[in-house]
C-alpha positions, 0 to 999 in steps of 0.5 A: 473473645467474640469481640476479638474473633469479630475483629479478626474476621474484619481484619482478614476481610480487609486484607482479602479485599486489599489483595483482591483490588490490588491484583485487579488494578495493579499493572500486569502487562510488563512488556514495553511493547504491550501485548497482542492477544487473540480472543477466539470465537467461542472462548468461555470466561473461565478459559480466558481467565486461565489463558491470561493467567498463563500469560501473567496478565492475571496473577490470581485466577481464583480471585479474578473469577470472583470479579468475573462472577460479579460481572456475570452480565458482561459478554466477551467480544471476540477479536485481536486486541492490543493491551498497552504496557502496564495494563491491569487485569481489570483494564484488560477485562474491560477491553475484551468485554466492551470490544475496544482496543483492537490491534491494528495491523498495517498494510502498505500499498507501494507506488509502482506496484501493479494490480497483480503485485497488490493481489499477491501482497494481500494474499500474504497479509496475515490476519486478513480474510482472503476473499480476493483469491476466489475472484479474477480481476474482472470479478474483483473490480465488479465486486468493488462496484466498478464493473467498467473500470480496469483495476490497474492503477486505481488504488491509492498507495498508502498504509491502511490499518485493519483488524484481524478477520477483515476482508481484503476487499475492505482494504481495496475499497478504502484504497480505491475511494482514496484514489478517486477523492485525491485524483478528483481534488488534484484534477480541479487544481490542474494546470490549464492546457493539458492534452488530457481528456479527463482525470483518468488520462492524467492517472495514466500519465502519472503511472508512466512517470512512476515507472520512469523515475524514482527521483522527485525532481525529475517527475515534472520534467518527464511529465513535460516530455510526455505533454510535449510529445502528445501535443506534437502527436509523437510516439511516446516511446516509453519502455515501461509500457512495452514491458507492461504489455508483454506481461510474463513474457518479459525476462528483464531485457528489451530487444528490438523485436519486443518493441515491434510486438503489437500490444495496446500498450506498445507506445513505440507503434501506437500513438497517444496514451496506453489504454490504462495505467501501467502501475499504481502512481504516487501522489508525487507522480499525479501532481507532476502529471497535472503540473508538468514542467514547461520546457522544450525537451522531447527525449530522455535517456537513463543515466543510472542512479543519477537520473536521466539526461534530457534532450530537445532534438533527436541528434542530441538524444542519440549522442546522450544515448551513446554516452549513457551506454559508455557510462553503463558498460565502461567502454564504447560498444558500437553495436549497442549504440547502433541498436539503441539508435535504431530504436529511436523513431524520428518525431513527426 
């Protein structure tokens, strides 16, 4: 009788051990997309086991508590985790006790954004620690270690990944470092004879290109127009610079009075480049600024989605502008044409 009792105990032991091991190692994250889980600071092991049990990750919390008790010397690492599909309870536990497999959130800096738009987007980014809100632009750029630099245009547009609780300044630090490296590398490979004093002026030109066109094929051509005008000491007459200088006063339409407003960014009244970039340029615009197309164009006018019409002379540009207005409005508006032509200043 004692022999049978012993065998029964051994049998039950192996059954219990088998069930225990099965529940430790069997896949328990069923979602094909996996699971994002935030382990809050101060969470105890028992509370975590109860929470994971409610979510179906741990099927038998009592049995799992036995394993947690055996691993008593392990400690929970707070943070936001990503549990891959078909993760087991044991693999999940290893993640949260070793601090591995944190969930990576994406934040994308879009070419053409101003620093204000970048700030606003960072403030809306979920999971970031929003320290930037307590700093104005000058304080923010000083905090980043560049007290003499204007924040406009100096952050590289890309997708940056972060974990929950990271400071928004960390994103900015990565982006400014990336821009410095990429710009420096591109500057070393530039076309000779460009009318730029340094890489920063090339960055300014790249920002003008970025705001003027969304078509990659046009970027080197527009860069060539800017270079041609700079070499001839002509006014650049680029509308986006005027718009940038107006700030919040811009309401969607430029008129003749706007073009006469004396701001440092008004390239209709000030020769040369504006003092800073006017937006974040893409790498395509930076490459175009450093490798402009060689041509004899000095003018261009927008033709809608098709891009721009480029001209070598003012008279050709005036004619192209008249056609552009007709195309835009469906009829020949003489007043609009005269207004457009009055904005054109003959190059010297």
